[in-house]
N, CA and C atoms as a LAMMPS dump frame, in Angstrom:
ITEM: TIMESTEP
0
ITEM: NUMBER OF ATOMS
678
ITEM: BOX BOUNDS ff ff ff
-5.0000000000000000e+02 5.0000000000000000e+02
-5.0000000000000000e+02 5.0000000000000000e+02
-5.0000000000000000e+02 5.0000000000000000e+02
ITEM: ATOMS id mol type element x y z
1 1 1 N 376.205 -459.329 373.44
2 1 2 C 377.399 -458.519 373.166
3 1 3 C 378.384 -459.272 372.285
4 2 1 N 378.48 -460.596 372.51
5 2 2 C 379.371 -461.401 371.67
6 2 3 C 378.951 -461.321 370.209
7 3 1 N 377.656 -461.508 369.954
8 3 2 C 377.144 -461.439 368.581
9 3 3 C 377.41 -460.06 367.978
10 4 1 N 377.197 -459.028 368.768
11 4 2 C 377.398 -457.658 368.289
12 4 3 C 378.859 -457.412 367.917
13 5 1 N 379.788 -457.807 368.776
14 5 2 C 381.21 -457.56 368.523
15 5 3 C 381.722 -458.366 367.338
16 6 1 N 381.293 -459.619 367.245
17 6 2 C 381.706 -460.426 366.094
18 6 3 C 381.157 -459.818 364.805
19 7 1 N 379.927 -459.33 364.836
20 7 2 C 379.33 -458.688 363.661
21 7 3 C 380.143 -457.483 363.223
22 8 1 N 380.606 -456.697 364.185
23 8 2 C 381.41 -455.522 363.849
24 8 3 C 382.728 -455.898 363.174
25 9 1 N 383.292 -457.033 363.581
26 9 2 C 384.587 -457.45 363.038
27 9 3 C 384.454 -457.99 361.612
28 10 1 N 383.392 -458.746 361.345
29 10 2 C 383.265 -459.397 360.034
30 10 3 C 382.477 -458.558 359.028
31 11 1 N 382.042 -457.359 359.427
32 11 2 C 381.144 -456.563 358.586
33 11 3 C 381.771 -456.123 357.264
34 12 1 N 383.096 -456.035 357.195
35 12 2 C 383.747 -455.527 355.986
36 12 3 C 383.625 -456.47 354.792
37 13 1 N 383.42 -457.758 355.06
38 13 2 C 383.337 -458.736 353.971
39 13 3 C 381.925 -458.73 353.387
40 14 1 N 381.827 -458.538 352.063
41 14 2 C 380.553 -458.577 351.361
42 14 3 C 380.498 -459.794 350.449
43 15 1 N 379.292 -460.309 350.237
44 15 2 C 379.099 -461.388 349.272
45 15 3 C 377.822 -461.127 348.485
46 16 1 N 377.659 -461.838 347.391
47 16 2 C 376.54 -461.595 346.479
48 16 3 C 375.44 -462.627 346.684
49 17 1 N 374.199 -462.141 346.726
50 17 2 C 373.01 -462.994 346.712
51 17 3 C 372.142 -462.487 345.568
52 18 1 N 372.332 -463.061 344.4
53 18 2 C 371.65 -462.547 343.225
54 18 3 C 372.085 -461.111 342.976
55 19 1 N 371.109 -460.186 342.858
56 19 2 C 371.452 -458.787 342.621
57 19 3 C 371.852 -458.039 343.887
58 20 1 N 371.657 -458.669 345.051
59 20 2 C 371.937 -458.011 346.316
60 20 3 C 373.402 -458.171 346.704
61 21 1 N 373.917 -457.18 347.43
62 21 2 C 375.245 -457.252 348.022
63 21 3 C 375.063 -457.209 349.53
64 22 1 N 375.516 -458.241 350.198
65 22 2 C 375.201 -458.439 351.609
66 22 3 C 376.472 -458.47 352.441
67 23 1 N 376.484 -457.706 353.521
68 23 2 C 377.601 -457.755 354.46
69 23 3 C 377.552 -459.051 355.247
70 24 1 N 378.727 -459.612 355.529
71 24 2 C 378.781 -460.841 356.328
72 24 3 C 378.122 -460.647 357.689
73 25 1 N 378.143 -459.421 358.195
74 25 2 C 377.53 -459.149 359.5
75 25 3 C 376.038 -459.425 359.497
76 26 1 N 375.405 -459.343 358.325
77 26 2 C 373.964 -459.559 358.273
78 26 3 C 373.585 -461.016 358.478
79 27 1 N 374.569 -461.922 358.452
80 27 2 C 374.303 -463.309 358.821
81 27 3 C 374.072 -463.425 360.321
82 28 1 N 374.636 -462.483 361.066
83 28 2 C 374.694 -462.6 362.521
84 28 3 C 373.993 -461.455 363.243
85 29 1 N 374.168 -460.229 362.74
86 29 2 C 373.689 -459.052 363.464
87 29 3 C 372.199 -459.09 363.781
88 30 1 N 371.311 -459.583 362.875
89 30 2 C 369.881 -459.612 363.233
90 30 3 C 369.584 -460.383 364.505
91 31 1 N 370.495 -461.297 364.893
92 31 2 C 370.272 -462.052 366.133
93 31 3 C 370.25 -461.117 367.33
94 32 1 N 370.976 -459.986 367.262
95 32 2 C 370.947 -459.046 368.392
96 32 3 C 369.54 -458.517 368.614
97 33 1 N 368.774 -458.351 367.542
98 33 2 C 367.392 -457.896 367.683
99 33 3 C 366.505 -459 368.253
100 34 1 N 366.8 -460.245 367.911
101 34 2 C 366.057 -461.361 368.492
102 34 3 C 366.313 -461.418 369.991
103 35 1 N 367.582 -461.27 370.389
104 35 2 C 367.896 -461.226 371.815
105 35 3 C 367.198 -460.05 372.494
106 36 1 N 367.17 -458.908 371.8
107 36 2 C 366.482 -457.745 372.352
108 36 3 C 365.007 -458.015 372.566
109 37 1 N 364.381 -458.719 371.62
110 37 2 C 362.976 -459.083 371.768
111 37 3 C 362.764 -459.991 372.977
112 38 1 N 363.653 -460.974 373.134
113 38 2 C 363.544 -461.906 374.257
114 38 3 C 363.714 -461.167 375.581
115 39 1 N 364.728 -460.317 375.67
116 39 2 C 364.967 -459.559 376.895
117 39 3 C 363.752 -458.719 377.264
118 40 1 N 363.226 -457.988 376.288
119 40 2 C 362.105 -457.089 376.56
120 40 3 C 360.845 -457.867 376.918
121 41 1 N 360.58 -458.945 376.196
122 41 2 C 359.376 -459.74 376.436
123 41 3 C 359.382 -460.382 377.817
124 42 1 N 360.52 -460.946 378.216
125 42 2 C 360.584 -461.687 379.474
126 42 3 C 360.921 -460.783 380.656
127 43 1 N 361.97 -459.956 380.505
128 43 2 C 362.495 -459.201 381.642
129 43 3 C 362.118 -457.715 381.62
130 44 1 N 361.56 -457.259 380.515
131 44 2 C 361.109 -455.876 380.457
132 44 3 C 362.092 -454.918 379.81
133 45 1 N 361.601 -453.714 379.554
134 45 2 C 362.384 -452.684 378.88
135 45 3 C 363.637 -452.32 379.657
136 46 1 N 363.555 -452.328 380.989
137 46 2 C 364.702 -451.937 381.807
138 46 3 C 365.892 -452.868 381.586
139 47 1 N 365.634 -454.185 381.563
140 47 2 C 366.712 -455.152 381.326
141 47 3 C 367.27 -454.991 379.92
142 48 1 N 366.397 -454.773 378.964
143 48 2 C 366.839 -454.576 377.587
144 48 3 C 367.68 -453.315 377.465
145 49 1 N 367.282 -452.267 378.175
146 49 2 C 368.026 -451.01 378.147
147 49 3 C 369.46 -451.216 378.654
148 50 1 N 369.619 -451.967 379.719
149 50 2 C 370.964 -452.245 380.217
150 50 3 C 371.782 -452.996 379.178
151 51 1 N 371.149 -453.997 378.548
152 51 2 C 371.854 -454.757 377.527
153 51 3 C 372.306 -453.89 376.364
154 52 1 N 371.457 -452.941 375.966
155 52 2 C 371.807 -452.038 374.87
156 52 3 C 373.006 -451.184 375.243
157 53 1 N 372.991 -450.632 376.461
158 53 2 C 374.119 -449.794 376.892
159 53 3 C 375.401 -450.613 377.019
160 54 1 N 375.31 -451.848 377.536
161 54 2 C 376.497 -452.703 377.612
162 54 3 C 377.059 -452.947 376.216
163 55 1 N 376.176 -453.253 375.269
164 55 2 C 376.617 -453.497 373.905
165 55 3 C 377.241 -452.271 373.276
166 56 1 N 376.653 -451.1 373.547
167 56 2 C 377.17 -449.852 372.996
168 56 3 C 378.588 -449.584 373.499
169 57 1 N 378.794 -449.712 374.796
170 57 2 C 380.119 -449.444 375.356
171 57 3 C 381.129 -450.529 374.974
172 58 1 N 380.667 -451.776 374.843
173 58 2 C 381.561 -452.842 374.389
174 58 3 C 382.044 -452.559 372.969
175 59 1 N 381.153 -452.084 372.114
176 59 2 C 381.532 -451.738 370.748
177 59 3 C 382.518 -450.581 370.733
178 60 1 N 382.297 -449.619 371.612
179 60 2 C 383.205 -448.477 371.703
180 60 3 C 384.604 -448.929 372.125
181 61 1 N 384.674 -449.838 373.103
182 61 2 C 385.963 -450.364 373.547
183 61 3 C 386.65 -451.113 372.405
184 62 1 N 385.886 -451.891 371.654
185 62 2 C 386.443 -452.607 370.51
186 62 3 C 387.063 -451.641 369.503
187 63 1 N 386.37 -450.547 369.227
188 63 2 C 386.864 -449.554 368.269
189 63 3 C 388.17 -448.93 368.762
190 64 1 N 388.188 -448.523 370.027
191 64 2 C 389.368 -447.863 370.582
192 64 3 C 390.577 -448.793 370.582
193 65 1 N 390.38 -450.016 371.073
194 65 2 C 391.5 -450.95 371.158
195 65 3 C 391.962 -451.398 369.775
196 66 1 N 391.04 -451.52 368.827
197 66 2 C 391.434 -451.852 367.459
198 66 3 C 392.313 -450.756 366.878
199 67 1 N 391.925 -449.518 367.125
200 67 2 C 392.693 -448.373 366.619
201 67 3 C 394.091 -448.353 367.23
202 68 1 N 394.166 -448.582 368.545
203 68 2 C 395.459 -448.601 369.229
204 68 3 C 396.325 -449.744 368.705
205 69 1 N 395.711 -450.921 368.504
206 69 2 C 396.465 -452.086 368.028
207 69 3 C 397.063 -451.837 366.65
208 70 1 N 396.334 -451.115 365.8
209 70 2 C 396.841 -450.796 364.458
210 70 3 C 397.997 -449.801 364.547
211 71 1 N 397.902 -448.836 365.478
212 71 2 C 398.922 -447.803 365.595
213 71 3 C 400.235 -448.304 366.191
214 72 1 N 400.17 -449.31 367.043
215 72 2 C 401.383 -449.814 367.685
216 72 3 C 402.35 -450.341 366.625
217 73 1 N 403.592 -449.871 366.623
218 73 2 C 404.57 -450.373 365.635
219 73 3 C 404.754 -451.881 365.774
220 74 1 N 404.688 -452.618 364.665
221 74 2 C 404.812 -454.079 364.746
222 74 3 C 406.253 -454.501 364.998
223 75 1 N 406.41 -455.673 365.542
224 75 2 C 407.743 -456.263 365.692
225 75 3 C 408.308 -456.553 364.304
226 76 1 N 409.638 -456.557 364.166
227 76 2 C 410.26 -456.785 362.843
228 76 3 C 409.804 -458.076 362.176
229 77 1 N 409.552 -459.11 362.975
230 77 2 C 409.173 -460.395 362.392
231 77 3 C 407.682 -460.495 362.049
232 78 1 N 406.89 -459.476 362.438
233 78 2 C 405.46 -459.481 362.104
234 78 3 C 405.287 -458.903 360.704
235 79 1 N 404.92 -459.744 359.752
236 79 2 C 404.892 -459.351 358.339
237 79 3 C 403.493 -459.019 357.82
238 80 1 N 402.507 -459.049 358.689
239 80 2 C 401.125 -458.897 358.216
240 80 3 C 400.478 -457.596 358.677
241 81 1 N 401.288 -456.563 358.931
242 81 2 C 400.743 -455.313 359.435
243 81 3 C 399.716 -454.703 358.48
244 82 1 N 399.999 -454.727 357.196
245 82 2 C 399.087 -454.11 356.23
246 82 3 C 397.737 -454.821 356.209
247 83 1 N 397.771 -456.145 356.209
248 83 2 C 396.529 -456.912 356.229
249 83 3 C 395.782 -456.687 357.541
250 84 1 N 396.53 -456.663 358.648
251 84 2 C 395.923 -456.425 359.959
252 84 3 C 395.242 -455.067 359.985
253 85 1 N 395.912 -454.049 359.47
254 85 2 C 395.358 -452.699 359.458
255 85 3 C 394.121 -452.614 358.565
256 86 1 N 394.125 -453.333 357.448
257 86 2 C 392.976 -453.331 356.548
258 86 3 C 391.721 -453.822 357.243
259 87 1 N 391.873 -454.835 358.067
260 87 2 C 390.717 -455.421 358.75
261 87 3 C 390.321 -454.632 359.994
262 88 1 N 391.305 -454.194 360.777
263 88 2 C 391.004 -453.667 362.102
264 88 3 C 391.073 -452.152 362.235
265 89 1 N 391.568 -451.435 361.212
266 89 2 C 391.613 -449.982 361.354
267 89 3 C 390.193 -449.425 361.294
268 90 1 N 389.72 -448.788 362.373
269 90 2 C 388.367 -448.233 362.353
270 90 3 C 388.289 -447.049 361.392
271 91 1 N 387.214 -446.998 360.615
272 91 2 C 386.957 -445.863 359.734
273 91 3 C 385.968 -444.961 360.468
274 92 1 N 386.428 -443.746 360.809
275 92 2 C 385.675 -442.874 361.694
276 92 3 C 384.196 -442.759 361.391
277 93 1 N 383.869 -442.469 360.146
278 93 2 C 382.463 -442.254 359.794
279 93 3 C 381.657 -443.54 359.903
280 94 1 N 382.261 -444.661 359.528
281 94 2 C 381.582 -445.946 359.625
282 94 3 C 381.329 -446.303 361.082
283 95 1 N 382.313 -446.015 361.924
284 95 2 C 382.18 -446.303 363.352
285 95 3 C 381.018 -445.503 363.95
286 96 1 N 380.987 -444.203 363.658
287 96 2 C 379.908 -443.355 364.171
288 96 3 C 378.567 -443.861 363.677
289 97 1 N 378.484 -444.202 362.388
290 97 2 C 377.235 -444.701 361.815
291 97 3 C 376.786 -445.981 362.498
292 98 1 N 377.724 -446.892 362.728
293 98 2 C 377.399 -448.168 363.338
294 98 3 C 376.913 -448.014 364.771
295 99 1 N 377.635 -447.222 365.569
296 99 2 C 377.25 -447.037 366.972
297 99 3 C 375.909 -446.325 367.094
298 100 1 N 375.722 -445.278 366.291
299 100 2 C 374.474 -444.514 366.35
300 100 3 C 373.293 -445.362 365.899
301 101 1 N 373.479 -446.119 364.817
302 101 2 C 372.398 -446.959 364.303
303 101 3 C 372.026 -448.05 365.298
304 102 1 N 373.035 -448.664 365.925
305 102 2 C 372.753 -449.699 366.928
306 102 3 C 371.962 -449.112 368.089
307 103 1 N 372.401 -447.976 368.594
308 103 2 C 371.758 -447.358 369.759
309 103 3 C 370.31 -446.984 369.449
310 104 1 N 370.086 -446.296 368.349
311 104 2 C 368.741 -445.855 367.985
312 104 3 C 367.851 -447.04 367.608
313 105 1 N 368.393 -447.962 366.818
314 105 2 C 367.595 -449.089 366.359
315 105 3 C 367.183 -450.02 367.486
316 106 1 N 368.102 -450.31 368.396
317 106 2 C 367.78 -451.204 369.495
318 106 3 C 366.76 -450.587 370.451
319 107 1 N 366.89 -449.303 370.731
320 107 2 C 365.911 -448.676 371.606
321 107 3 C 364.542 -448.585 370.939
322 108 1 N 364.504 -448.331 369.637
323 108 2 C 363.234 -448.316 368.91
324 108 3 C 362.599 -449.703 368.945
325 109 1 N 363.416 -450.736 368.776
326 109 2 C 362.931 -452.112 368.808
327 109 3 C 362.363 -452.459 370.182
328 110 1 N 363.105 -452.152 371.229
329 110 2 C 362.685 -452.501 372.581
330 110 3 C 361.443 -451.716 373.011
331 111 1 N 361.411 -450.427 372.679
332 111 2 C 360.253 -449.591 373.017
333 111 3 C 358.991 -450.125 372.335
334 112 1 N 359.095 -450.447 371.045
335 112 2 C 357.939 -450.959 370.308
336 112 3 C 357.477 -452.289 370.886
337 113 1 N 358.439 -453.142 371.222
338 113 2 C 358.117 -454.448 371.803
339 113 3 C 357.351 -454.299 373.12
340 114 1 N 357.843 -453.432 373.995
341 114 2 C 357.223 -453.241 375.308
342 114 3 C 355.822 -452.65 375.18
343 115 1 N 355.663 -451.653 374.315
344 115 2 C 354.367 -451.009 374.152
345 115 3 C 353.338 -451.95 373.523
346 116 1 N 353.76 -452.737 372.539
347 116 2 C 352.838 -453.676 371.901
348 116 3 C 352.396 -454.766 372.87
349 117 1 N 353.262 -455.114 373.821
350 117 2 C 352.87 -456.113 374.806
351 117 3 C 351.726 -455.606 375.672
352 118 1 N 351.76 -454.315 375.99
353 118 2 C 350.665 -453.736 376.77
354 118 3 C 349.392 -453.665 375.937
355 119 1 N 349.533 -453.281 374.672
356 119 2 C 348.365 -453.161 373.789
357 119 3 C 347.7 -454.518 373.577
358 120 1 N 348.504 -455.573 373.396
359 120 2 C 347.959 -456.907 373.136
360 120 3 C 347.697 -457.694 374.416
361 121 1 N 347.986 -457.082 375.563
362 121 2 C 347.802 -457.727 376.873
363 121 3 C 348.562 -459.06 376.961
364 122 1 N 349.732 -459.07 376.369
365 122 2 C 350.587 -460.24 376.463
366 122 3 C 350.274 -461.349 375.479
367 123 1 N 349.28 -461.151 374.613
368 123 2 C 348.92 -462.172 373.627
369 123 3 C 349.631 -461.879 372.299
370 124 1 N 349.576 -462.87 371.413
371 124 2 C 350.061 -462.697 370.036
372 124 3 C 351.518 -462.214 370.009
373 125 1 N 352.396 -463.015 370.56
374 125 2 C 353.811 -462.652 370.618
375 125 3 C 354.37 -462.323 369.241
376 126 1 N 353.915 -463.023 368.208
377 126 2 C 354.439 -462.799 366.863
378 126 3 C 354.22 -461.368 366.385
379 127 1 N 353.113 -460.733 366.831
380 127 2 C 352.879 -459.343 366.417
381 127 3 C 353.936 -458.416 367.006
382 128 1 N 354.444 -458.765 368.183
383 128 2 C 355.45 -457.93 368.841
384 128 3 C 356.84 -458.172 368.256
385 129 1 N 357.182 -459.439 368.04
386 129 2 C 358.514 -459.724 367.515
387 129 3 C 358.676 -459.179 366.1
388 130 1 N 357.663 -459.372 365.273
389 130 2 C 357.75 -458.881 363.894
390 130 3 C 357.559 -457.366 363.843
391 131 1 N 356.589 -456.851 364.614
392 131 2 C 356.336 -455.406 364.612
393 131 3 C 357.528 -454.609 365.102
394 132 1 N 358.171 -455.075 366.167
395 132 2 C 359.334 -454.356 366.695
396 132 3 C 360.509 -454.438 365.719
397 133 1 N 360.626 -455.572 365.023
398 133 2 C 361.681 -455.716 364.022
399 133 3 C 361.471 -454.753 362.859
400 134 1 N 360.247 -454.641 362.4
401 134 2 C 359.928 -453.732 361.298
402 134 3 C 360.325 -452.305 361.656
403 135 1 N 360.05 -451.891 362.887
404 135 2 C 360.382 -450.532 363.323
405 135 3 C 361.883 -450.393 363.583
406 136 1 N 362.44 -451.289 364.402
407 136 2 C 363.836 -451.176 364.801
408 136 3 C 364.804 -451.275 363.628
409 137 1 N 364.552 -452.219 362.731
410 137 2 C 365.454 -452.375 361.592
411 137 3 C 365.313 -451.232 360.592
412 138 1 N 364.127 -450.643 360.498
413 138 2 C 363.969 -449.475 359.632
414 138 3 C 364.838 -448.332 360.133
415 139 1 N 364.829 -448.107 361.445
416 139 2 C 365.656 -447.056 362.032
417 139 3 C 367.128 -447.386 361.861
418 140 1 N 367.521 -448.598 362.241
419 140 2 C 368.925 -449.008 362.186
420 140 3 C 369.493 -448.91 360.767
421 141 1 N 368.816 -449.524 359.818
422 141 2 C 369.339 -449.59 358.45
423 141 3 C 369.404 -448.218 357.795
424 142 1 N 368.37 -447.407 358.015
425 142 2 C 368.346 -446.071 357.417
426 142 3 C 369.452 -445.194 357.987
427 143 1 N 369.607 -445.214 359.305
428 143 2 C 370.615 -444.38 359.958
429 143 3 C 372.022 -444.786 359.531
430 144 1 N 372.319 -446.084 359.57
431 144 2 C 373.684 -446.517 359.275
432 144 3 C 374.073 -446.205 357.833
433 145 1 N 373.154 -446.35 356.901
434 145 2 C 373.478 -446.1 355.501
435 145 3 C 373.643 -444.613 355.204
436 146 1 N 372.745 -443.784 355.739
437 146 2 C 372.837 -442.355 355.451
438 146 3 C 374.03 -441.708 356.153
439 147 1 N 374.268 -442.071 357.412
440 147 2 C 375.397 -441.486 358.125
441 147 3 C 376.717 -441.944 357.511
442 148 1 N 376.78 -443.19 357.082
443 148 2 C 378.028 -443.739 356.545
444 148 3 C 378.319 -443.262 355.124
445 149 1 N 377.277 -443.096 354.301
446 149 2 C 377.528 -442.912 352.871
447 149 3 C 376.974 -441.629 352.263
448 150 1 N 376.24 -440.815 353.046
449 150 2 C 375.674 -439.603 352.454
450 150 3 C 376.799 -438.669 351.984
451 151 1 N 376.711 -438.236 350.744
452 151 2 C 377.749 -437.401 350.16
453 151 3 C 378.841 -438.185 349.472
454 152 1 N 378.941 -439.484 349.793
455 152 2 C 379.931 -440.35 349.157
456 152 3 C 379.306 -441.205 348.063
457 153 1 N 378.029 -441.504 348.215
458 153 2 C 377.28 -442.271 347.232
459 153 3 C 376.014 -441.492 346.882
460 154 1 N 375.459 -441.772 345.722
461 154 2 C 374.218 -441.106 345.33
462 154 3 C 373.081 -441.554 346.24
463 155 1 N 372.082 -440.694 346.371
464 155 2 C 370.924 -441.042 347.199
465 155 3 C 370.247 -442.304 346.687
466 156 1 N 370.233 -442.465 345.376
467 156 2 C 369.622 -443.659 344.787
468 156 3 C 370.328 -444.928 345.26
469 157 1 N 371.652 -444.914 345.249
470 157 2 C 372.418 -446.076 345.697
471 157 3 C 372.2 -446.335 347.182
472 158 1 N 372.164 -445.266 347.965
473 158 2 C 371.943 -445.416 349.408
474 158 3 C 370.594 -446.084 349.674
475 159 1 N 369.567 -445.653 348.959
476 159 2 C 368.247 -446.252 349.156
477 159 3 C 368.229 -447.708 348.7
478 160 1 N 368.992 -448.043 347.664
479 160 2 C 369.101 -449.437 347.254
480 160 3 C 369.71 -450.284 348.364
481 161 1 N 370.772 -449.757 348.996
482 161 2 C 371.408 -450.459 350.107
483 161 3 C 370.455 -450.611 351.286
484 162 1 N 369.7 -449.555 351.558
485 162 2 C 368.745 -449.593 352.673
486 162 3 C 367.68 -450.647 352.431
487 163 1 N 367.08 -450.624 351.247
488 163 2 C 365.982 -451.546 350.946
489 163 3 C 366.462 -452.996 350.971
490 164 1 N 367.592 -453.279 350.323
491 164 2 C 368.082 -454.661 350.289
492 164 3 C 368.451 -455.149 351.686
493 165 1 N 369.15 -454.316 352.464
494 165 2 C 369.52 -454.695 353.826
495 165 3 C 368.307 -454.875 354.714
496 166 1 N 367.334 -453.982 354.578
497 166 2 C 366.13 -454.027 355.407
498 166 3 C 365.316 -455.285 355.125
499 167 1 N 365.117 -455.586 353.856
500 167 2 C 364.331 -456.764 353.481
501 167 3 C 364.981 -458.031 354.017
502 168 1 N 366.289 -458.141 353.863
503 168 2 C 366.991 -459.332 354.329
504 168 3 C 366.891 -459.468 355.848
505 169 1 N 367.085 -458.375 356.576
506 169 2 C 367.04 -458.431 358.047
507 169 3 C 365.654 -458.801 358.558
508 170 1 N 364.617 -458.161 357.997
509 170 2 C 363.247 -458.446 358.451
510 170 3 C 362.867 -459.882 358.108
511 171 1 N 363.23 -460.344 356.904
512 171 2 C 362.926 -461.725 356.519
513 171 3 C 363.641 -462.708 357.439
514 172 1 N 364.891 -462.405 357.754
515 172 2 C 365.701 -463.243 358.652
516 172 3 C 365.007 -463.388 359.997
517 173 1 N 364.635 -462.274 360.593
518 173 2 C 364.062 -462.322 361.931
519 173 3 C 362.654 -462.892 361.932
520 174 1 N 361.903 -462.682 360.855
521 174 2 C 360.578 -463.278 360.75
522 174 3 C 360.688 -464.796 360.688
523 175 1 N 361.663 -465.292 359.936
524 175 2 C 361.875 -466.732 359.841
525 175 3 C 362.296 -467.336 361.175
526 176 1 N 362.908 -466.505 362.035
527 176 2 C 363.362 -466.977 363.34
528 176 3 C 362.275 -466.895 364.411
529 177 1 N 361.059 -466.514 364.044
530 177 2 C 359.978 -466.372 365.019
531 177 3 C 359.74 -467.644 365.833
532 178 1 N 359.705 -468.838 365.225
533 178 2 C 359.524 -470.05 366.041
534 178 3 C 360.607 -470.226 367.102
535 179 1 N 361.857 -469.911 366.753
536 179 2 C 362.944 -470.025 367.727
537 179 3 C 362.759 -469.012 368.849
538 180 1 N 362.309 -467.799 368.506
539 180 2 C 362.053 -466.775 369.519
540 180 3 C 360.963 -467.236 370.474
541 181 1 N 359.893 -467.807 369.935
542 181 2 C 358.809 -468.36 370.758
543 181 3 C 359.361 -469.397 371.732
544 182 1 N 360.194 -470.301 371.237
545 182 2 C 360.715 -471.381 372.072
546 182 3 C 361.544 -470.837 373.231
547 183 1 N 362.424 -469.865 372.944
548 183 2 C 363.279 -469.301 373.989
549 183 3 C 362.446 -468.522 375.007
550 184 1 N 361.512 -467.702 374.524
551 184 2 C 360.666 -466.9 375.422
552 184 3 C 359.85 -467.81 376.334
553 185 1 N 359.214 -468.808 375.77
554 185 2 C 358.388 -469.712 376.576
555 185 3 C 359.227 -470.482 377.586
556 186 1 N 360.435 -470.893 377.19
557 186 2 C 361.322 -471.609 378.101
558 186 3 C 361.699 -470.729 379.291
559 187 1 N 362.088 -469.483 379.021
560 187 2 C 362.501 -468.579 380.098
561 187 3 C 361.339 -468.239 381.024
562 188 1 N 360.187 -467.96 380.447
563 188 2 C 359.027 -467.631 381.284
564 188 3 C 358.659 -468.806 382.191
565 189 1 N 358.735 -469.997 381.634
566 189 2 C 358.339 -471.185 382.395
567 189 3 C 359.352 -471.515 383.483
568 190 1 N 360.634 -471.471 383.148
569 190 2 C 361.659 -471.897 384.101
570 190 3 C 361.98 -470.829 385.148
571 191 1 N 361.881 -469.543 384.782
572 191 2 C 362.234 -468.475 385.719
573 191 3 C 361.015 -467.818 386.365
574 192 1 N 359.835 -468.122 385.865
575 192 2 C 358.629 -467.561 386.453
576 192 3 C 358.545 -466.058 386.323
577 193 1 N 359.074 -465.515 385.248
578 193 2 C 359.102 -464.07 385.034
579 193 3 C 358.402 -463.732 383.725
580 194 1 N 357.542 -462.719 383.786
581 194 2 C 356.858 -462.225 382.585
582 194 3 C 356.534 -460.756 382.84
583 195 1 N 357.39 -459.871 382.353
584 195 2 C 357.333 -458.464 382.734
585 195 3 C 356.414 -457.655 381.837
586 196 1 N 355.59 -456.803 382.471
587 196 2 C 354.754 -455.837 381.763
588 196 3 C 355.202 -454.44 382.195
589 197 1 N 355.522 -453.594 381.234
590 197 2 C 356.086 -452.281 381.549
591 197 3 C 355.001 -451.228 381.749
592 198 1 N 354.133 -451.452 382.729
593 198 2 C 353.04 -450.518 382.991
594 198 3 C 353.543 -449.18 383.533
595 199 1 N 354.544 -449.224 384.397
596 199 2 C 355.006 -448.005 385.056
597 199 3 C 356.462 -447.685 384.7
598 200 1 N 356.927 -448.236 383.614
599 200 2 C 358.328 -448.078 383.24
600 200 3 C 358.614 -446.683 382.695
601 201 1 N 359.746 -446.146 383.086
602 201 2 C 360.257 -444.912 382.489
603 201 3 C 361.028 -445.315 381.232
604 202 1 N 360.544 -444.918 380.066
605 202 2 C 361.148 -445.344 378.807
606 202 3 C 362.297 -444.447 378.358
607 203 1 N 362.72 -443.536 379.205
608 203 2 C 363.889 -442.708 378.9
609 203 3 C 365.12 -443.612 378.776
610 204 1 N 365.825 -443.575 377.64
611 204 2 C 367.002 -444.441 377.478
612 204 3 C 368.092 -444.199 378.509
613 205 1 N 368.068 -443.013 379.148
614 205 2 C 369.123 -442.653 380.094
615 205 3 C 368.717 -442.87 381.549
616 206 1 N 367.522 -443.4 381.789
617 206 2 C 367.063 -443.637 383.157
618 206 3 C 367.919 -444.72 383.811
619 207 1 N 368.128 -444.607 385.127
620 207 2 C 368.976 -445.564 385.84
621 207 3 C 368.214 -446.381 386.866
622 208 1 N 366.967 -446.078 387.144
623 208 2 C 366.179 -446.835 388.109
624 208 3 C 364.805 -447.092 387.554
625 209 1 N 364.215 -448.226 387.896
626 209 2 C 362.925 -448.587 387.335
627 209 3 C 361.984 -449.135 388.391
628 210 1 N 360.699 -448.872 388.192
629 210 2 C 359.656 -449.547 388.939
630 210 3 C 359.074 -450.604 388.01
631 211 1 N 359.554 -451.83 388.122
632 211 2 C 359.194 -452.887 387.191
633 211 3 C 357.993 -453.662 387.712
634 212 1 N 357.016 -453.918 386.843
635 212 2 C 355.782 -454.57 387.243
636 212 3 C 355.697 -455.976 386.668
637 213 1 N 355.481 -456.963 387.555
638 213 2 C 355.322 -458.344 387.126
639 213 3 C 353.891 -458.807 387.412
640 214 1 N 353.313 -459.656 386.553
641 214 2 C 352.004 -460.219 386.854
642 214 3 C 352.129 -461.274 387.935
643 215 1 N 351.086 -461.479 388.701
644 215 2 C 351.065 -462.54 389.7
645 215 3 C 350.068 -463.593 389.279
646 216 1 N 350.133 -464.748 389.925
647 216 2 C 349.255 -465.846 389.55
648 216 3 C 347.793 -465.513 389.804
649 217 1 N 347.544 -464.565 390.701
650 217 2 C 346.172 -464.188 391.02
651 217 3 C 345.619 -463.166 390.041
652 218 1 N 346.432 -462.762 389.079
653 218 2 C 345.962 -461.812 388.08
654 218 3 C 346.25 -460.376 388.441
655 219 1 N 346.799 -460.159 389.659
656 219 2 C 347.18 -458.811 390.035
657 219 3 C 348.578 -458.51 389.558
658 220 1 N 349.186 -457.456 390.126
659 220 2 C 350.548 -457.119 389.712
660 220 3 C 351.363 -456.739 390.944
661 221 1 N 352.605 -457.135 390.939
662 221 2 C 353.538 -456.75 392.001
663 221 3 C 354.686 -456.022 391.357
664 222 1 N 355.352 -455.16 392.138
665 222 2 C 356.421 -454.381 391.531
666 222 3 C 357.568 -454.203 392.521
667 223 1 N 358.747 -453.88 391.972
668 223 2 C 359.893 -453.53 392.782
669 223 3 C 360.765 -452.623 391.982
670 224 1 N 361.679 -451.93 392.66
671 224 2 C 362.566 -450.987 391.98
672 224 3 C 363.867 -451.672 391.64
673 225 1 N 364.272 -451.544 390.4
674 225 2 C 365.521 -452.141 389.928
675 225 3 C 366.444 -451.043 389.438
676 226 1 N 367.712 -451.093 389.848
677 226 2 C 368.673 -450.085 389.413
678 226 3 C 369.795 -450.736 388.649
C-alpha cells in the first residue's frame, strides 16, 4: 500500500527516456505487481485479494483527503496554495482511470499467477511471475490510458502511451525476477507456507475461502480463512 500511495502522489512528474515519456510512478508502481506475485505464490489468491482491496480503499482515502486538503482555505501566511493544489488536486477522470486500472490489473495478475501455479504444479516460478505480469500490465496499462485520455487524445497517441508504458513495466518486472525468487523462497522456507488454490473461489468480492496447503507427505490440508 505504501508503494501504491507514493506512486499515486509522484505520478504527475514525467521524464524523458529517449523517445519515451515516462511517469515517475513507473519507477515504483511495477513493484506492486511484484508484491502481488509474492502474495499469490506464497499465501494464495485469497491473501492477494485482501491486499488488492486494502490498496484500493487506501487510494480512495488518499484521493478524498487530498481533495479536502486543497479545498480548505489556507492560512494567510501559507503562500504555496497554488503549488499545493497543482500537485494534490485530484483530477476526476484520472482518479477513476487509476483506481479502475489498479483493481482490474491486480486481479488479472493474481488470477493468472494462481492458475499458472496449478498448471505448472508449482514448478517454473519464472513462467508465473512473467506470465502474470504480461497479462496484468496489459489490462492495467490499456484501461488507465483509454479511460484517462479517450476523446482527449488521438487513438494513435493513446496506443503509443500504452505500448511504451507496457514495455517498460514488463521489462522492469522481468529484470526483477531474481529478487522475486529470493523473496518467495525466503518466505516459503521461513514460514513453511506454499499455497495452491485448488478450491479457491476466484470471485473478487468473495469474503471467505477454503485455502489448500501442501503437506510434507504430499497430501493437502485446508482451512477456511475470512
